[in-house]
C-alpha positions in Angstrom: -30.5 4.7 118.6 -32.7 2.1 117.4 -36.3 1.9 118.7 -37.8 -1.4 119.5 -41.5 -1.9 119.1 -43.3 -4.2 121.1 -45.8 -7.2 120.2 -48.7 -5.5 121.6 -47.7 -2.3 119.4 -47.8 -4.2 116.4 -51.1 -6.0 117.4 -52.7 -2.6 118.1 -51.8 -1.2 114.5 -52.9 -4.3 112.8 -56.4 -3.9 114.7 -56.7 -0.1 113.8 -55.8 -0.7 110.2 -58.3 -3.8 109.8 -61.0 -1.4 111.7 -60.2 1.2 109.2 -60.6 -1.1 106.4 -64.1 -2.3 107.7 -65.1 1.2 107.8 -64.3 1.8 104.2 -65.6 -1.5 103.2 -69.0 -0.6 105.0 -69.2 2.9 103.2 -68.5 1.4 99.9 -70.8 -1.7 100.2 -73.6 -1.6 97.6 -76.7 -1.0 99.8 -80.3 -2.8 99.8 -82.2 -0.6 97.8 -86.2 -0.4 98.2 -88.1 1.9 96.0 -91.6 2.5 96.9 -93.6 3.8 94.1 -97.1 5.2 94.9 -99.9 5.9 92.2 -101.5 9.5 91.4 -99.7 11.3 94.4 -98.9 14.9 93.7 -95.7 16.6 95.3 -97.8 18.5 98.1 -99.8 15.5 98.9 -97.8 15.1 102.2 -97.4 16.7 105.6 -93.6 17.6 105.1 -94.5 19.4 102.2 -96.7 21.8 104.2 -100.0 20.2 103.5 -101.8 20.6 106.8 -105.1 18.7 105.7 -103.0 15.3 105.5 -100.7 13.5 108.1 -98.1 11.4 106.1 -95.8 10.6 109.3 -93.9 7.5 107.3 -93.3 9.9 104.1 -92.2 12.6 106.5 -89.7 10.2 108.2 -88.1 9.4 105.0 -87.7 13.2 104.1 -86.5 14.2 107.8 -84.1 11.6 107.7 -82.8 12.2 104.0 -83.7 14.5 101.2 -86.8 15.8 99.5 -86.9 17.1 96.4 -89.8 19.5 95.6 -89.0 20.0 92.0 -89.4 16.6 90.8 -91.2 15.6 87.7 -92.8 12.6 85.8 -91.7 12.0 82.4 -95.4 11.8 81.6 -98.5 12.2 84.0 -100.3 9.0 83.4 -99.9 5.5 84.8 -98.4 3.2 82.2 -95.9 5.6 80.2 -94.3 7.0 83.4 -93.9 3.4 84.6 -92.2 2.5 81.2 -89.6 5.1 82.2 -89.2 3.8 85.5 -88.0 0.7 84.1 -86.2 1.7 81.1 -85.0 5.3 82.2 -86.4 6.4 78.9 -89.2 8.9 77.7 -92.2 6.7 76.7 -92.2 8.3 73.6 -89.0 6.5 72.7 -91.3 3.2 71.9 -93.8 2.6 69.6 -97.1 0.8 70.1 -98.2 -1.9 67.8 -99.4 0.5 65.2 -96.0 2.4 64.9 -97.2 5.5 66.9 -95.1 7.0 69.7 -96.1 6.1 73.3 -97.7 8.9 75.1 -100.9 7.4 76.8 -102.1 4.4 78.7 -103.6 2.6 75.4 -100.5 2.7 73.4 -98.1 2.1 76.3 -99.5 -1.2 77.0 -99.4 -2.1 73.4 -95.6 -2.2 73.0 -95.2 -5.7 71.7 -91.2 -5.8 71.6 -88.4 -3.8 72.7 -85.0 -3.7 71.1 -81.9 -5.7 72.6 -80.4 -2.2 73.3 -83.4 -1.8 75.6 -83.5 -5.1 77.1 -79.9 -4.9 78.1 -80.2 -1.8 79.6 -83.3 -1.7 82.0 -82.9 -1.2 85.6 -83.9 -5.1 86.2 -80.6 -5.9 83.9 -78.3 -3.8 85.7 -79.2 -4.7 88.8 -78.7 -8.4 88.0 -75.1 -7.4 86.6 -74.4 -5.8 89.8 -75.3 -9.1 92.0 -78.4 -7.8 93.2 -81.6 -10.2 94.3 -84.4 -8.3 92.3 -88.0 -8.2 93.8 -91.2 -6.7 92.7 -94.6 -6.3 94.4 -97.8 -4.6 93.4 -99.3 -2.7 90.5 -97.4 -3.6 87.1 -99.5 -1.7 84.4 -96.6 -2.4 81.9 -96.5 -3.9 78.4 -95.6 -7.5 78.1 -91.7 -6.9 77.0 -91.4 -5.3 80.1 -93.2 -6.7 83.0 -91.5 -7.9 86.0 -91.7 -11.7 85.4 -90.4 -11.0 81.9 -87.3 -9.0 83.1 -86.6 -11.8 85.8 -88.0 -10.0 88.8 -89.3 -12.4 91.6 -92.8 -11.3 92.5 -93.5 -11.3 96.0 -97.4 -10.0 95.8 -100.0 -9.2 93.2 -101.9 -7.3 95.8 -101.4 -3.6 95.5 -102.2 -2.5 99.1 -101.5 -3.6 102.7 -101.0 -7.2 101.9 -98.2 -5.8 99.6 -96.7 -4.0 102.4 -96.8 -7.2 104.8 -95.1 -9.2 101.9 -92.3 -6.4 101.6 -91.9 -6.4 105.4 -91.5 -10.4 105.5 -88.9 -10.3 102.8 -86.9 -7.3 104.4 -86.9 -9.7 107.8 -85.6 -12.8 105.7 -82.2 -13.9 105.3 -80.2 -12.2 102.2 -77.0 -13.5 101.0 -76.9 -10.8 98.4 -78.1 -7.3 98.2 -81.4 -6.5 96.7 -83.4 -4.3 94.8 -87.1 -4.2 95.5 -89.8 -2.2 94.1 -92.8 -1.7 96.1 -95.5 -0.7 93.8 -98.5 0.6 96.1 -101.8 1.7 94.5 -103.1 4.6 96.4 -103.9 7.3 96.6 -105.2 6.2 93.0 -108.6 5.1 94.2 -109.6 8.9 94.1 -110.2 8.2 90.5 -113.4 6.4 91.2 -115.2 9.5 92.4 -116.0 11.2 89.1 -116.2 7.7 87.1 -118.8 6.4 89.4 -120.8 10.0 89.6 -120.8 10.2 85.8 -120.3 6.9 84.4 -122.1 7.2 81.0 -120.0 4.7 78.6 -120.0 1.1 78.9 -116.2 1.2 79.7 -116.7 3.6 82.7 -119.7 1.3 83.8 -117.3 -1.8 83.6 -114.8 0.0 85.5 -117.2 0.7 88.4 -118.5 -2.8 88.3 -115.0 -4.2 88.6 -113.7 -1.7 91.0 -115.3 -3.2 94.4 -112.2 -3.0 96.4 -111.4 0.7 94.8 -115.0 2.0 95.6 -115.1 0.2 99.1 -111.9 2.3 99.9 -113.2 5.5 98.5 -116.3 5.6 100.5 -114.2 4.9 103.6 -112.0 8.0 102.7 -115.2 10.0 102.1 -116.9 9.6 105.7 -117.1 12.5 107.7 -115.7 12.2 111.3 -118.0 10.5 113.8 -120.0 13.0 115.8 -119.2 16.0 113.3 -122.2 17.6 111.7 -121.8 18.4 108.0 -121.5 22.3 108.9 -118.9 21.4 111.0 -117.0 19.4 109.0 -116.9 21.8 105.9 -116.1 24.6 108.6 -113.2 22.9 110.3 -112.2 19.7 108.6 -112.4 19.7 105.1 -109.7 21.2 103.0 -110.6 24.5 101.3 -110.7 24.9 97.4 -107.4 25.4 96.0 -106.2 28.9 94.8 -106.3 27.8 91.2 -109.8 26.3 91.5 -111.1 28.3 88.6 -110.5 27.5 84.8 -107.1 29.0 83.6 -107.4 31.9 81.8 -106.8 31.2 78.2 -107.2 27.6 78.9 -105.8 25.5 75.5 -108.3 23.9 73.4 -106.5 20.8 73.8 -107.5 20.5 77.6 -111.1 21.0 76.4 -110.9 17.8 74.4 -109.0 16.0 77.1 -112.0 16.2 79.4 -114.6 15.6 76.5 -112.8 12.5 75.5 -113.6 10.9 78.8 -116.9 13.0 79.7 -117.0 12.1 83.3 -114.0 14.5 83.7 -116.0 17.2 81.8 -119.4 16.4 84.0 -117.2 16.7 87.0 -116.0 20.1 86.0 -119.4 21.4 85.1 -121.7 19.7 87.5 -119.7 19.4 90.9 -120.4 21.8 93.5 -118.1 23.6 95.5 -118.6 21.2 98.5 -118.2 18.3 95.9 -114.9 19.5 95.1 -114.0 19.9 98.6 -115.2 16.4 99.6 -112.9 15.1 96.6 -110.1 17.0 98.2 -110.9 15.4 101.7 -110.9 11.9 100.1 -107.8 12.2 98.3 -105.8 13.2 101.6 -107.4 10.3 103.4 -106.3 8.1 100.5 -102.5 9.7 100.8 -103.1 8.4 104.7 -103.8 5.0 103.6 -100.7 4.5 101.5 -98.8 6.2 104.2 -100.1 3.6 106.6 -98.8 0.9 104.0 -95.4 2.5 103.7 -94.9 2.5 107.9 -95.2 -1.2 107.8 -92.0 -1.3 105.4 -90.2 1.3 107.5 -90.9 -0.6 110.8 -89.5 -3.9 109.4 -86.3 -2.0 108.3 -86.2 -0.7 111.8 -86.8 -4.2 113.7 -84.0 -5.7 111.3 -81.5 -2.7 112.1 -81.2 -2.3 108.4 -81.6 1.4 108.0 -77.9 1.9 107.7 -77.4 -0.4 105.0 -80.7 0.1 103.0 -81.2 3.1 100.6 -84.9 3.8 100.6 -86.3 6.0 97.8 -90.0 7.2 97.3 -91.9 8.7 94.3 -95.1 8.4 92.1 -95.9 7.7 88.7 -97.8 11.0 88.4 -99.7 13.7 90.3 -103.5 14.5 90.4 -105.4 17.6 89.7 -107.1 17.9 92.8 -109.8 20.4 92.2 -107.2 22.6 90.6 -108.9 24.4 87.3 -112.0 22.2 88.3 -110.5 19.3 87.0 -109.5 15.7 88.7 -107.4 12.8 87.3 -104.2 13.6 85.6 -102.6 13.4 81.9 -102.4 17.5 81.9 -99.0 19.6 82.1 -100.2 21.7 85.1 -97.9 21.3 88.2 -100.6 19.2 89.9 -100.3 16.4 87.5 -96.5 16.5 86.7 -94.8 17.6 89.9 -94.5 14.3 92.0 -92.9 13.8 95.2 -89.4 12.0 95.3 -87.6 11.3 98.8 -84.4 9.5 99.7 -82.9 8.2 102.7 -79.9 6.1 103.6 -78.8 6.7 107.3 -75.3 7.5 107.6 -74.7 8.4 104.0 -77.5 10.9 102.9 -77.5 13.4 105.2 -80.8 14.4 106.7 -83.6 16.9 106.7 -82.4 18.4 103.2 -84.9 20.0 101.1 -83.8 20.6 97.7 -86.0 23.2 95.8 -83.6 24.1 93.0 -82.6 21.2 91.4 -85.1 19.7 88.4 -85.2 16.1 88.8 -87.1 13.3 86.3 -88.0 10.3 88.3 -88.1 8.6 84.9 -84.9 9.7 83.5 -82.8 10.1 86.9 -83.8 6.9 88.8 -81.8 4.4 86.4 -78.4 6.2 86.5 -78.9 6.9 90.2 -79.4 3.3 91.3 -76.7 2.2 89.1 -74.5 4.5 90.6 -75.2 3.1 94.2 -75.3 -0.4 92.8 -71.8 -0.1 91.4 -72.5 -0.4 87.7 -72.2 2.1 84.6 -75.7 2.2 83.8 -76.6 4.1 80.6 -80.1 4.6 79.1 -81.2 8.4 78.1 -78.2 10.1 77.9 -80.1 13.1 79.4 -80.7 11.2 82.6 -78.3 11.9 85.8 -77.5 10.2 88.8 -78.7 12.0 91.9 -76.2 10.5 94.2 -74.2 13.7 94.4 -77.3 15.9 95.1 -78.2 13.6 97.7 -75.2 13.3 99.4 -74.3 17.0 99.1 -71.5 17.2 96.7 -71.2 19.7 94.1 -71.9 18.9 90.9 -73.3 20.4 87.5 -76.8 19.9 86.8 -79.6 20.3 84.3 -81.1 23.8 83.8 -83.9 22.7 82.0 -86.2 19.4 82.0 -88.5 18.3 79.4 -92.0 16.2 80.2 -94.2 14.6 77.8 -98.0 13.9 77.9 -101.0 12.8 76.0 -102.1 16.6 75.1 -98.4 17.9 74.4 -94.8 18.3 75.8 -93.2 21.0 77.7 -89.6 22.3 79.2 -89.5 23.5 82.6 -86.7 25.9 83.6 -84.5 26.0 86.7 -85.7 29.6 87.2 -89.4 29.1 87.4 -90.7 29.0 83.5 -92.3 26.6 81.7 -92.7 26.4 78.0 -95.7 24.0 76.8 -96.6 23.0 73.2 -99.9 21.4 73.2 -100.7 19.2 69.9 -103.8 17.4 70.8 -106.0 19.9 68.8 -103.3 21.5 66.6 -100.2 23.5 67.7 -100.8 25.8 70.8 -98.1 27.3 72.6 -97.8 28.7 76.3 -95.4 30.4 78.4 -95.8 30.2 82.1 -94.2 32.2 84.9 -94.4 30.2 88.1 -92.4 33.0 89.9 -95.3 35.4 89.3 -98.1 32.9 89.0 -97.2 29.7 91.0 -100.7 28.5 90.7 -100.8 28.7 86.5 -104.0 30.7 86.8 -103.0 32.4 83.4 -100.3 32.5 80.9 -97.7 35.0 79.4 -96.9 33.6 76.0 -97.8 37.1 74.3 -97.2 39.3 77.4 -94.6 42.4 77.1 -91.2 41.4 78.4 -91.5 37.7 78.1 -90.6 37.7 74.2 -86.9 36.6 75.1 -87.9 34.3 77.6 -90.5 32.5 75.4 -87.8 32.5 72.5 -85.0 30.9 75.0 -87.3 28.2 76.2 -88.4 27.5 72.5 -85.1 26.7 71.6 -84.1 24.5 74.5 -87.4 22.5 73.7 -86.3 22.0 70.1 -82.6 21.3 70.6 -82.1 19.7 73.8 -85.4 17.8 74.5 -87.5 17.4 71.7 -85.4 17.9 68.5 -87.8 15.9 66.4 -90.0 18.9 66.3 -88.3 21.5 64.6 -91.1 24.0 63.6 
């Protein structure tokens, strides 16, 4: 018996097929991408990280509607080297300054005079253009000339690093876009906290110049340092101001490299030696308020996405170039290998694609090495830089994937390897070679080290081997 299908049946099948195709296209279509990059924000400086002294609803929104990685690290805990990694997907020390020295601090990073053709062809800007994206940049650059946004072909929407930048980013989001766009929004805060100790202990001509030029920064800092209206000083410290951190005291067995780091910029040493407990608590209070300032800027961007109905075709990622010591070990600023300086926020949200409410406290993430392959994965191009960098897409979308067990980090004072099971091997080289083994399971605040402790010899040897073979093979001794 023959079965005859009616015209409406064929039409229905066609419409269902077309609908399925449209759904598949919507899934695979490369998203718009917004990378929000704050400055000097450690991983715990968000209320979604459990910090009850700060309120960051915008950052919390990204985390709650996507994923928050708690074990994300910078490649180098200072501004310009970290930003070189953001653009190139490589360690800063891959590059040499104009004197032929490997880049490990700001001075050298800003004196990279040229990059190879290989690097030029494999920056995140070049890959995004290959993928057919418009590329947009706004805010703080702090990059050497060969890697500046204008050199790489970004459209610069704003030189401002604050709310004006956020407004310009929002305006761009609300515009008409024929192609997908990749936008880096490089916001300055909570970096203004730097000016507290610099202003209090400016002894050198350079520090005095920073104070004299930092009119906006100091004005924002002064706002952040204000006690709530109608609250007495006694009540402020009793109820409002964050307490001193659990690792407030200097680390037992602190390496000489860190002592030299402090005295090289003596305002840092003066802060350690001369700030009172109340001064340090005020520093922490102001740091929280400056984190809220940048969160307000981020909210402007998120509001624009919602207004445009663009959350379901936009990947939003947020991280920071490095952290801030935040009174830990009686230190402020960055450049150390402590968690406060190296462990940074890393959030991602793409509604409908990245499951919401995820907190990944296991996988080791490098925001410098992993950003480029992750973005390329979402853009649909095969990006390649440092081969140790990995796309975070499987982790973000809840897929099973092989992942690293160890992660390397560089700094001005040395280098380190962090392990998935909570240990850190540090090799300081600022004042000769000094080694440390830290156990974050037993001592999460790094109050001491376990380098020569009984029962740690095998772990020390294992991490030292990983350091020399997988992450820093140039150091074979």
